[in-house]
C-alpha positions as CSV (number, residue, x, y, z in Angstrom):
1,X,0.0,0.0,0.0
2,X,1.3,3.5,-0.9
3,X,0.8,5.5,2.2
4,X,1.9,8.7,0.4
5,X,-1.3,8.6,-1.7
6,X,-3.5,8.0,1.4
7,X,-6.3,10.4,2.3
8,X,-4.9,12.7,5.0
9,X,-7.9,11.9,7.2
10,X,-7.4,8.1,7.0
11,X,-7.2,6.9,10.6
12,X,-4.7,4.8,12.5
13,X,-6.7,1.9,13.9
14,X,-5.6,0.6,17.3
15,X,-7.2,-2.7,18.3
16,X,-7.2,-4.5,21.6
17,X,-9.4,-6.9,23.5
18,X,-10.1,-4.1,26.0
19,X,-8.6,-0.9,27.2
20,X,-4.9,-2.1,27.4
21,X,-4.2,-0.5,24.0
22,X,-4.7,2.9,25.6
23,X,-1.1,2.6,26.9
24,X,0.0,2.5,23.2
25,X,-2.3,5.4,22.3
26,X,-0.8,7.6,25.1
27,X,2.7,7.1,23.6
28,X,1.4,7.6,20.0
29,X,-0.1,10.9,21.0
30,X,3.3,12.2,22.0
31,X,4.9,11.3,18.7
32,X,2.0,11.9,16.3
33,X,-0.4,14.3,18.0
34,X,-2.0,15.2,14.6
35,X,-2.8,11.6,13.7
36,X,-6.5,10.7,13.5
37,X,-7.2,7.6,15.6
38,X,-9.9,5.0,16.0
39,X,-9.6,2.8,19.1
40,X,-11.4,-0.5,18.8
41,X,-12.0,-2.7,21.8
42,X,-13.3,-6.2,21.5
43,X,-14.9,-6.1,24.9
44,X,-17.4,-8.9,24.0
45,X,-14.4,-11.2,23.5
46,X,-12.6,-10.3,26.7
47,X,-10.5,-12.0,28.1
48,X,-8.5,-13.3,25.2
49,X,-6.0,-15.1,27.4
50,X,-8.5,-17.8,28.3
51,X,-9.4,-18.6,24.7
52,X,-7.7,-21.1,22.4
53,X,-5.4,-20.1,19.6
54,X,-7.9,-21.0,17.0
55,X,-10.6,-18.9,18.6
56,X,-8.4,-15.9,18.9
57,X,-7.1,-16.1,15.3
58,X,-10.5,-16.4,13.8
59,X,-12.0,-13.6,16.0
60,X,-9.2,-11.1,15.4
61,X,-9.0,-11.8,11.7
62,X,-12.8,-11.4,11.3
63,X,-13.1,-8.2,13.3
64,X,-10.1,-6.5,11.7
65,X,-11.4,-7.5,8.3
66,X,-14.7,-5.7,9.0
67,X,-13.1,-2.7,10.5
68,X,-10.6,-2.3,7.6
69,X,-13.4,-2.5,5.1
70,X,-15.6,0.1,6.9
71,X,-13.0,2.6,8.1
72,X,-10.2,2.3,5.5
73,X,-7.3,2.9,8.0
74,X,-3.8,3.9,6.9
75,X,-2.4,1.5,9.4
76,X,-3.6,-1.1,11.9
77,X,-1.9,-1.7,15.2
78,X,-2.8,-4.9,17.1
79,X,-2.2,-3.4,20.5
80,X,-2.6,-6.7,22.3
81,X,0.2,-9.1,23.0
82,X,-2.1,-12.2,23.0
83,X,-3.7,-11.3,19.7
84,X,-0.3,-10.4,18.1
85,X,1.6,-13.5,19.1
86,X,-1.2,-15.7,17.7
87,X,-2.9,-13.8,14.8
88,X,-0.4,-11.3,13.5
89,X,0.8,-13.5,10.6
90,X,-2.6,-14.5,9.5
91,X,-3.9,-10.9,9.6
92,X,-1.0,-9.7,7.5
93,X,-1.8,-12.3,4.9
94,X,-5.4,-11.3,4.4
95,X,-5.3,-7.5,4.8
96,X,-3.6,-5.2,2.4
97,X,-2.7,-2.5,5.0
98,X,0.5,-2.1,7.1
99,X,0.0,-3.9,10.4
100,X,2.1,-3.3,13.6
101,X,2.0,-6.0,16.3
102,X,2.8,-6.0,20.0
103,X,5.5,-8.4,21.3
104,X,6.8,-9.0,24.8
105,X,9.7,-6.6,25.5
106,X,12.2,-9.3,26.2
107,X,15.0,-7.7,24.3
108,X,15.1,-4.4,26.3
109,X,14.6,-6.4,29.5
110,X,17.7,-8.5,28.7
111,X,19.7,-5.3,28.2
112,X,18.4,-3.8,31.5
113,X,18.8,-6.7,33.9
114,X,21.8,-6.7,36.2
115,X,21.1,-10.0,37.9
116,X,20.4,-11.9,34.7
117,X,16.9,-13.0,36.0
118,X,13.9,-11.6,34.3
119,X,10.2,-12.0,35.2
120,X,7.5,-12.0,32.6
121,X,3.8,-11.4,33.4
122,X,1.2,-12.0,30.6
123,X,-1.9,-13.9,29.9
124,X,-2.0,-17.7,29.8
125,X,-2.2,-17.7,26.0
126,X,0.7,-15.3,25.6
127,X,3.2,-17.0,27.9
128,X,2.8,-20.4,26.3
129,X,3.5,-19.2,22.8
130,X,6.5,-20.4,20.8
131,X,6.9,-16.8,19.8
132,X,8.0,-16.0,23.4
133,X,10.4,-19.0,23.3
134,X,11.9,-17.6,20.1
135,X,12.3,-14.1,21.6
136,X,14.0,-15.6,24.6
137,X,16.4,-17.7,22.5
138,X,17.3,-14.7,20.3
139,X,17.7,-11.9,22.9
140,X,17.9,-13.5,26.3
141,X,19.6,-16.9,25.8
142,X,22.1,-16.2,28.5
143,X,19.4,-15.0,31.0
144,X,16.9,-16.7,33.2
145,X,13.4,-15.9,32.1
146,X,10.6,-16.8,34.5
147,X,7.0,-16.6,33.3
148,X,3.7,-16.3,35.1
149,X,0.1,-16.0,33.8
150,X,-1.7,-13.2,35.7
151,X,-5.1,-12.9,34.0
152,X,-6.5,-11.1,37.1
153,X,-4.3,-8.1,36.2
154,X,-6.4,-7.6,33.1
155,X,-9.7,-7.2,35.0
156,X,-7.8,-5.1,37.6
157,X,-6.7,-2.7,34.9
158,X,-10.2,-2.5,33.5
159,X,-11.6,-1.9,37.0
160,X,-9.0,0.8,37.8
161,X,-9.8,2.7,34.6
162,X,-13.5,2.7,35.6
163,X,-12.5,4.3,38.9
164,X,-13.1,1.1,41.0
165,X,-11.0,-0.1,43.9
166,X,-8.6,-3.0,43.2
167,X,-7.8,-5.6,45.8
168,X,-4.0,-5.3,46.5
169,X,-3.9,-9.1,46.8
170,X,-4.2,-9.3,43.0
171,X,-0.8,-7.5,42.7
172,X,0.7,-9.6,45.5
173,X,-0.3,-12.8,43.8
174,X,1.3,-11.8,40.5
175,X,4.5,-10.9,42.3
176,X,4.5,-14.1,44.3
177,X,3.8,-16.1,41.2
178,X,7.2,-15.1,39.9
179,X,9.1,-14.8,43.2
180,X,8.2,-18.3,44.3
181,X,9.8,-19.9,41.3
182,X,13.4,-21.2,41.5
183,X,15.6,-18.1,41.1
184,X,12.7,-15.8,41.5
185,X,14.3,-13.9,44.4
186,X,16.9,-12.6,41.9
187,X,14.3,-10.9,39.6
188,X,15.3,-7.3,39.0
189,X,13.4,-6.7,35.7
190,X,9.8,-7.6,34.9
191,X,8.3,-7.6,31.4
192,X,4.7,-6.5,31.3
193,X,3.7,-8.7,28.4
194,X,0.1,-7.4,28.2
195,X,-0.8,-3.9,27.2
196,X,-3.2,-3.7,30.1
197,X,-0.5,-4.2,32.7
198,X,1.2,-0.8,32.5
199,X,-2.1,0.7,33.7
200,X,-1.5,-1.1,37.1
201,X,2.3,-0.7,37.2
202,X,2.1,1.3,40.5
203,X,0.3,-1.6,42.2
204,X,2.8,-4.1,40.9
205,X,5.7,-1.9,42.0
206,X,4.4,-1.9,45.5
207,X,4.0,-5.6,45.5
208,X,7.4,-6.4,44.1
209,X,9.1,-3.8,46.3
210,X,12.2,-1.7,45.6
211,X,14.9,-2.7,43.1
212,X,12.6,-4.0,40.4
213,X,12.2,-2.2,37.1
214,X,9.3,-2.8,34.7
215,X,9.5,-2.7,30.9
216,X,6.8,-2.8,28.2
217,X,6.6,-2.1,24.5
218,X,4.2,0.9,24.2
219,X,7.0,3.4,23.3
220,X,8.6,1.1,20.8
221,X,5.2,0.4,19.1
222,X,4.5,4.1,18.8
223,X,7.9,4.7,17.3
224,X,7.3,1.9,14.8
225,X,3.9,3.4,13.8
226,X,5.6,6.8,13.3
227,X,8.3,5.2,11.2
228,X,5.9,3.4,8.9
229,X,3.6,6.4,8.4
230,X,6.7,8.6,7.7
231,X,6.1,12.1,6.6
232,X,2.6,11.4,5.3
233,X,0.1,14.2,5.7
234,X,-2.4,13.6,8.5
235,X,-5.4,15.7,9.2
236,X,-8.0,15.1,11.9
237,X,-11.4,16.1,10.3
238,X,-13.5,14.8,13.2
239,X,-12.9,13.9,16.8
240,X,-11.2,10.6,17.5
241,X,-13.5,8.0,18.9
242,X,-13.7,4.4,20.3
243,X,-15.5,1.3,19.1
244,X,-16.5,-1.6,21.3
245,X,-18.2,-5.0,20.8
246,X,-19.7,-5.6,24.2
247,X,-22.6,-4.2,26.2
248,X,-23.0,-0.5,26.3
249,X,-23.2,-0.4,30.1
250,X,-19.8,-2.2,30.2
251,X,-18.2,0.6,28.2
252,X,-20.1,3.7,29.5
253,X,-18.3,3.6,32.8
254,X,-15.0,4.0,30.8
255,X,-16.1,7.1,28.9
256,X,-14.5,9.6,31.4
257,X,-11.2,7.8,31.1
258,X,-11.4,7.6,27.3
259,X,-11.8,11.4,27.1
260,X,-8.5,11.7,28.9
261,X,-6.9,9.8,26.1
262,X,-8.5,12.1,23.5
263,X,-11.4,9.9,22.5
264,X,-14.5,11.9,22.1
265,X,-17.2,9.2,22.3
266,X,-17.7,5.4,21.9
267,X,-20.0,3.4,19.5
268,X,-20.7,-0.3,19.1
269,X,-19.6,-2.1,16.0
């Protein structure tokens, strides 16, 4: 696709299972404040981490196909680690639009760690993927990588953005899930391998205690989007907005938070 010939008002489409992709949107705003954005959340399919690979691949491909046909985006970002590690290749084969995925930030974590022991928090579907094995082999072969599935952090992030209180035990359980593994006491760097998780980084930091740094891919994803769109003209002709697949009541409580991310309103699709 020739992005230079693209309509200046063509949007960047950010897709996630829920509100985790807002962490990517926040970084994208810093680099491309003029870019028109549509944020699509498959809230009816949440959580992805509990689904099979086949279910996720079919669902993501189908939804992105419909969205691409209707909104003609200049670029699609799958701002979801689970969806990216499973469906990215398939989506790239069927859609003729640049697609940016989200992968666990194992490479920068390997460069940051001083003890050589890295923790990785993600969904159950993400941490079992061969994609993660390959990233470890390529960038952290000489490091110890401990993984733990923490699906409750997804619901905690969604609840926090709705303004609800989150039980601190959720954060403690995630920290203990890594710390209790052999070598876990040496963890000094934790990969947040779900775009939801940076939204609750403060709670995780309190649970892990001092001396632990967290790393995620939102900044790198935003830089990649900016690189691919290059110097293309962009013009926002209407307010940015969100789309969701679930019940309206589920998303209405998030509207005040969405406004803070520059999203004017939300519609079902």
